[in-house]
Each structure stands twice: as C-alpha cells, then as structure tokens.
C-alpha positions as CSV (number, residue, x, y, z in Angstrom):
1,X,-27.4,-23.7,6.9
2,X,-27.5,-21.6,3.8
3,X,-24.2,-19.7,3.4
4,X,-22.5,-22.0,5.9
5,X,-21.8,-25.2,3.9
6,X,-18.9,-27.2,5.3
7,X,-15.5,-26.6,3.9
8,X,-13.8,-29.8,2.9
9,X,-10.2,-30.7,2.5
10,X,-8.0,-29.5,0.9
11,X,-9.7,-26.2,1.3
12,X,-9.5,-24.0,4.4
13,X,-11.9,-21.3,3.3
14,X,-14.4,-20.8,0.5
15,X,-16.6,-17.8,-0.2
16,X,-18.6,-16.4,-3.0
17,X,-18.8,-12.8,-4.2
18,X,-21.3,-12.4,-7.0
19,X,-20.2,-14.8,-9.8
20,X,-16.7,-15.1,-8.4
21,X,-15.5,-17.8,-6.0
22,X,-12.4,-17.4,-3.8
23,X,-11.1,-20.7,-2.4
24,X,-8.1,-20.9,-0.1
25,X,-6.1,-24.1,0.0
26,X,-4.5,-25.5,3.1
27,X,-0.8,-25.2,3.5
28,X,0.4,-28.5,4.8
29,X,4.2,-28.9,4.4
30,X,4.1,-32.4,5.7
31,X,1.8,-33.5,2.9
32,X,3.4,-31.3,0.4
33,X,6.9,-32.4,1.1
34,X,8.3,-28.9,0.9
35,X,12.0,-28.3,1.5
36,X,13.1,-24.7,2.1
37,X,16.4,-22.8,1.8
38,X,17.3,-19.2,2.7
39,X,20.2,-17.4,1.0
40,X,21.2,-14.0,2.4
41,X,23.4,-11.6,0.4
42,X,26.9,-11.5,1.8
43,X,28.4,-8.9,-0.6
44,X,30.3,-5.9,0.6
45,X,27.4,-3.6,0.1
46,X,25.6,-5.4,3.0
47,X,28.4,-4.7,5.5
48,X,26.8,-1.6,7.0
49,X,23.5,-3.5,7.4
50,X,25.1,-6.2,9.5
51,X,26.9,-3.5,11.5
52,X,30.2,-3.8,13.4
53,X,31.3,-7.0,15.0
54,X,33.8,-8.1,17.6
55,X,35.0,-5.4,19.9
56,X,33.6,-2.7,17.7
57,X,30.1,-4.2,18.1
58,X,30.2,-3.4,21.8
59,X,31.5,0.2,21.3
60,X,29.4,1.3,18.3
61,X,25.8,2.3,18.6
62,X,25.0,0.9,15.2
63,X,22.8,-2.2,15.3
64,X,22.7,-5.3,13.2
65,X,19.6,-4.7,11.1
66,X,19.8,-8.1,9.4
67,X,19.8,-10.4,12.4
68,X,16.2,-9.8,13.7
69,X,14.9,-10.1,10.1
70,X,16.7,-13.3,9.6
71,X,15.4,-14.8,12.8
72,X,11.8,-13.9,12.0
73,X,12.1,-15.2,8.4
74,X,13.6,-18.5,9.6
75,X,10.9,-19.0,12.2
76,X,8.3,-18.4,9.5
77,X,10.0,-20.5,6.8
78,X,10.6,-23.4,9.2
79,X,6.8,-23.7,9.7
80,X,6.6,-24.4,5.9
81,X,9.4,-26.9,5.7
82,X,8.6,-30.6,5.8
83,X,11.0,-31.4,8.6
84,X,11.0,-27.9,10.2
85,X,14.7,-27.2,9.3
86,X,15.7,-24.6,6.8
87,X,19.0,-24.7,4.8
88,X,20.7,-21.3,5.4
89,X,23.8,-19.8,3.7
90,X,25.4,-16.5,2.9
91,X,26.0,-16.0,-0.8
92,X,28.0,-13.6,-2.9
93,X,30.9,-13.9,-0.4
94,X,34.7,-13.9,-1.0
95,X,35.3,-13.2,-4.7
96,X,31.5,-12.8,-5.1
97,X,30.8,-16.3,-6.3
98,X,31.3,-18.2,-3.0
99,X,28.8,-19.5,-0.5
100,X,29.3,-19.6,3.3
101,X,27.0,-22.3,4.7
102,X,25.4,-21.6,8.0
103,X,23.6,-24.9,8.3
104,X,20.1,-26.3,8.9
105,X,18.2,-24.2,11.4
106,X,14.9,-24.9,13.1
107,X,12.4,-22.3,14.3
108,X,13.6,-22.8,17.9
109,X,17.2,-22.3,17.0
110,X,16.4,-19.2,14.9
111,X,15.0,-17.3,17.9
112,X,18.4,-16.5,19.3
113,X,20.8,-17.5,16.5
114,X,23.5,-14.9,15.7
115,X,23.8,-13.6,12.2
116,X,26.9,-11.3,12.2
117,X,27.3,-11.6,8.5
118,X,29.7,-13.7,6.4
119,X,33.4,-14.2,7.3
120,X,34.4,-12.6,4.1
121,X,32.2,-10.0,2.4
122,X,32.0,-10.5,-1.4
123,X,33.5,-8.3,-4.1
124,X,30.6,-9.1,-6.5
125,X,27.1,-10.4,-6.5
126,X,27.1,-13.7,-8.4
127,X,23.9,-15.7,-8.1
128,X,24.5,-18.8,-10.3
129,X,26.3,-20.7,-7.4
130,X,23.1,-20.2,-5.3
131,X,21.0,-21.9,-8.0
132,X,23.5,-24.7,-8.4
133,X,23.6,-25.2,-4.7
134,X,19.9,-25.4,-4.3
135,X,19.5,-27.8,-7.2
136,X,22.1,-30.1,-5.7
137,X,20.4,-29.8,-2.3
138,X,17.0,-30.7,-3.8
139,X,18.4,-33.7,-5.7
140,X,19.6,-35.0,-2.4
141,X,16.5,-34.2,-0.5
142,X,14.2,-35.7,-3.1
143,X,15.7,-39.1,-2.3
144,X,14.6,-38.5,1.3
145,X,11.0,-37.6,0.5
146,X,11.1,-34.0,-0.6
147,X,8.6,-33.3,-3.3
148,X,9.0,-29.5,-3.8
149,X,11.6,-26.9,-3.2
150,X,11.5,-23.3,-2.2
151,X,14.5,-21.1,-2.2
152,X,14.3,-17.5,-0.8
153,X,17.1,-15.3,-2.1
154,X,17.8,-11.9,-0.6
155,X,20.0,-9.2,-2.3
156,X,20.6,-5.5,-2.0
157,X,22.4,-4.9,-5.3
158,X,22.5,-5.6,-9.0
159,X,23.4,-9.2,-10.0
160,X,26.8,-9.6,-11.8
161,X,25.5,-12.6,-13.8
162,X,21.9,-12.0,-14.7
163,X,22.2,-13.7,-18.2
164,X,23.8,-16.8,-16.6
165,X,21.1,-17.0,-14.1
166,X,18.4,-16.9,-16.8
167,X,20.1,-19.5,-18.9
168,X,20.6,-21.9,-15.9
169,X,16.9,-21.4,-14.9
170,X,15.9,-22.4,-18.3
171,X,17.8,-25.7,-17.9
172,X,16.3,-26.3,-14.5
173,X,12.8,-25.8,-15.9
174,X,13.5,-28.4,-18.6
175,X,14.6,-30.8,-15.9
176,X,11.5,-30.2,-13.9
177,X,9.2,-30.6,-16.9
178,X,10.9,-33.9,-17.7
179,X,10.4,-35.1,-14.2
180,X,14.1,-35.3,-13.4
181,X,13.9,-32.6,-10.7
182,X,11.1,-31.9,-8.2
183,X,9.2,-28.7,-8.7
184,X,11.0,-25.6,-7.4
185,X,10.1,-22.0,-6.7
186,X,12.5,-19.1,-6.3
187,X,11.4,-16.1,-4.2
188,X,13.7,-13.3,-5.1
189,X,13.6,-10.3,-2.7
190,X,15.5,-7.1,-3.3
191,X,16.2,-4.6,-0.5
192,X,17.0,-0.9,-0.9
193,X,17.6,1.5,-3.8
194,X,20.7,-0.3,-5.3
195,X,18.6,-3.2,-6.6
196,X,18.2,-3.4,-10.4
197,X,14.4,-3.6,-10.8
198,X,14.5,-4.2,-14.5
199,X,17.0,-7.1,-14.1
200,X,14.8,-8.7,-11.4
201,X,11.7,-8.3,-13.6
202,X,13.5,-9.9,-16.6
203,X,14.4,-12.9,-14.5
204,X,11.0,-13.2,-12.7
205,X,8.7,-12.7,-15.7
206,X,10.2,-15.7,-17.6
207,X,7.7,-18.6,-18.2
208,X,8.8,-22.1,-19.1
209,X,6.9,-24.8,-21.1
210,X,5.2,-27.3,-18.8
211,X,6.3,-25.3,-15.7
212,X,5.1,-21.8,-15.9
213,X,6.9,-19.4,-13.6
214,X,9.9,-20.5,-11.5
215,X,10.4,-17.0,-10.0
216,X,8.5,-14.4,-8.0
217,X,9.9,-11.2,-6.8
218,X,9.3,-8.0,-4.9
219,X,11.4,-5.1,-3.6
220,X,11.5,-3.8,0.0
221,X,12.5,-0.2,0.5
222,X,14.2,-0.9,3.8
223,X,15.9,-3.8,5.6
224,X,13.3,-3.6,8.4
225,X,10.6,-4.5,5.8
226,X,12.3,-7.6,4.5
227,X,11.0,-10.4,6.7
228,X,7.3,-9.4,6.4
229,X,7.7,-9.0,2.7
230,X,9.2,-12.5,2.3
231,X,6.2,-14.0,4.3
232,X,3.7,-12.2,2.2
233,X,5.4,-13.2,-1.1
234,X,5.7,-16.8,0.0
235,X,2.1,-17.0,1.0
236,X,1.0,-15.4,-2.3
237,X,3.1,-17.7,-4.5
238,X,3.1,-20.9,-2.5
239,X,2.0,-23.7,-4.7
240,X,0.4,-27.0,-3.5
241,X,0.6,-29.0,-6.7
242,X,1.9,-28.9,-10.3
243,X,-1.2,-27.5,-11.9
244,X,-4.9,-28.3,-11.7
245,X,-8.3,-27.8,-13.2
246,X,-11.6,-26.5,-11.7
247,X,-14.9,-27.8,-13.0
248,X,-18.5,-27.0,-12.4
249,X,-21.2,-29.5,-11.6
250,X,-21.7,-30.3,-15.3
251,X,-18.0,-31.0,-15.9
252,X,-17.4,-27.8,-17.7
253,X,-13.9,-26.2,-17.1
254,X,-14.1,-23.1,-15.0
255,X,-10.4,-22.5,-14.8
256,X,-7.2,-24.4,-15.7
257,X,-4.0,-23.8,-13.8
258,X,-1.0,-24.7,-16.0
259,X,2.3,-25.3,-14.3
260,X,1.4,-24.4,-10.8
261,X,-1.6,-24.2,-8.5
262,X,-1.6,-21.0,-6.3
263,X,-2.7,-21.1,-2.6
264,X,-5.7,-18.9,-3.3
265,X,-7.9,-19.9,-6.3
266,X,-10.2,-17.3,-7.9
267,X,-12.6,-18.2,-10.7
268,X,-15.9,-17.2,-12.1
269,X,-18.9,-19.5,-11.8
270,X,-22.4,-19.5,-13.5
271,X,-25.1,-18.0,-11.4
272,X,-26.8,-21.4,-10.8
273,X,-23.6,-23.2,-9.9
274,X,-23.8,-24.7,-6.4
275,X,-20.5,-26.6,-6.2
276,X,-17.1,-27.0,-8.0
277,X,-14.6,-29.7,-8.3
278,X,-10.8,-29.3,-8.2
279,X,-8.9,-32.0,-10.1
280,X,-5.2,-32.2,-9.2
281,X,-2.6,-34.9,-9.4
282,X,-5.3,-37.5,-10.4
283,X,-7.5,-36.7,-7.5
284,X,-10.9,-34.9,-7.5
285,X,-12.2,-32.8,-4.6
286,X,-15.8,-31.5,-4.7
287,X,-16.7,-28.4,-2.7
288,X,-20.2,-26.9,-2.2
289,X,-20.2,-23.2,-2.8
290,X,-21.6,-21.1,0.1
291,X,-24.3,-18.6,-0.7
292,X,-23.1,-15.1,-1.2
293,X,-23.1,-12.9,1.9
294,X,-21.7,-9.6,2.9
295,X,-18.8,-9.3,5.4
296,X,-20.7,-6.9,7.7
297,X,-23.5,-9.4,8.0
298,X,-21.2,-12.2,9.0
299,X,-18.3,-10.7,11.0
300,X,-17.2,-14.2,12.0
301,X,-15.7,-14.5,8.5
302,X,-12.8,-12.4,9.7
303,X,-11.8,-15.3,11.9
304,X,-11.8,-17.9,9.2
305,X,-8.8,-20.3,9.4
306,X,-5.6,-19.1,7.8
307,X,-2.3,-20.9,7.2
308,X,-0.2,-20.8,10.4
309,X,2.5,-18.2,10.4
310,X,4.9,-16.5,12.8
311,X,3.8,-13.3,14.6
312,X,3.6,-10.2,12.5
313,X,6.6,-7.9,12.6
314,X,6.0,-4.2,12.9
315,X,6.7,-2.9,9.4
316,X,3.8,-2.1,7.1
317,X,3.4,-4.1,3.9
318,X,2.6,-1.0,1.8
319,X,6.2,-0.4,0.9
320,X,6.8,-3.7,-0.9
321,X,6.5,-3.5,-4.6
322,X,6.8,-5.6,-7.8
323,X,6.1,-9.2,-8.3
324,X,5.3,-11.3,-11.4
C-alpha cells in the first residue's frame, strides 16, 4: 500500500513532492459554522451592467450581465454557508452610503431569482456601511451558532471612503483578537478598469495582531468573469480555524500558521519524515505521508476528492489578477 496511505479527517487529500507536502483540508460549513453574505455594488456606474428594466428591458437588446453571475455566486456560496442561506444586499445605493437588502437566499432560490439592480443607483461608493452591516449581522448570528463570517463584496469603481474602511477594519480586528467577535474574512472583488487597484491593495495587505489578514482581493477584467473569480478566491482563502501548527513525528515544528489556517497546507518535511501532526483549536490530527509518486504514474490522483462547488461557468480564470 506504499503511496496509498489512508487520508484521515480533517484532510481530503495529501500528497508529497520531494521534501514538500501539500495537504488539503475538508470544507465542512456545518462543522465550521460559516455564515456568508454577498454585497453587490449598486452605484450608478453599474447601471449599464444591469441593463434596462421595466418596459425598456423588453425592447432593448442589452442583457443584464450581473444577474447570471449573481445566481451562480449565490449557488456556490450557499454551499459554504452553515444553513445554506446567504445574506444578500445591494450597497452604495441612494446617496452612496445606503444598503438595499435583498434578503436571505438559498441555492434553490438563486437559480431563478431576479437581480434587476437596486431601486436607486448610488451617487458614490461608500463601503463603511457594508462592514457595519456585516458586523451587526455576525453579532446576531453568533448567538445562533455561527462561528465564522465571510463577506463577499463586489465593486466596479474606486471607494469614496478608503481611509474609513481601513480604520474600521482595524477596530474589527481588535474585537476579533479579543474574542468579542467571531473570526471574519472579507473577499473584495473589483470588476473592470475603473477599480483603484492601489486602493484595494492597501486595504487587503493590512495585517492585524493576533488575526493576520482580514481581507483578500482580486480584480476581474469583465463582469462575465466575476462569479468564477469569487469561487476561486473563496476556495484559496477559506480558513477552517484560527491558526494552527504542523509538527513532525519528533514534535518539531514544521510550520506555524498565525491568525488563520488556509484550506491548502504546504510545508517542507525532512526526507525521513513519514507522518505529520496538525494541532488546531486544542486538537491534534496525525496523518501518514504517502510516498512520493508522479502524476503520470497515478492518473487516479486527478480524481481526488475536492470540496463541493457549483458547476463551472464558462469564463477562463486567467484574467483574474491580484490578491494578498
């Protein structure tokens, strides 16, 4: 059975390449207690992307580019949520600082839900109300069993309040580090060429004591790439615990994750190492390391279990760019 040692929970896949081990953790939102929200930009610059509505929608050949992307994202995000319902709202509406709540939507509802855009397109792009809304939401949900929060925020333009967002995020991180708020992650996705990349990077690259990164970001060139990009970014940055440590058989530290534990662990091991132990949240999980083998010798590896996700949309991932 060399090279085919059993994979034990909480891992879904483990393989060795030379002195490097790559171990993929299971995504289990029921166990993780993840609560998800999706905030879609409702500022005036998005009006063309939603297309005409009402009588004009029947006359004009222009399509709503946002709606199919929203449906796909919601179906995917609902699969991550602990109760399968995602909080959805338009932001940057009205004077630019207002939110228009859509409600809690499940994957089934998302399949044919209409997203015509907000009632009132915004005159600015003010994000601070989004953060406040999500923090209030998580305070409420944590009393009902939520242990982690994930907010996906979409924009197509420069933020009007970047400094306020950074200051508020610092306070949120302090509350998380002190245990007064559950751990949260913010996935920040820009679409199009009007996004301020430098501003997004300044926000996303911040690290906070005892927490690490709160943000991750990337930019899609076109609206049609948005949903897939969100899925990729969430998968890459999904955390399953507040930090952890990997040890070898002799108890030596191989890698320490401070602040957050990524879904895919990569670390170096000594040549003679046959197993590793992951310690997280007071629990220890020991996993034998399979012997190194080439992909072409074992094509079945391509069918290794992966976290469940919605069907792939058509756009290519190659256009997405920038993350912390």
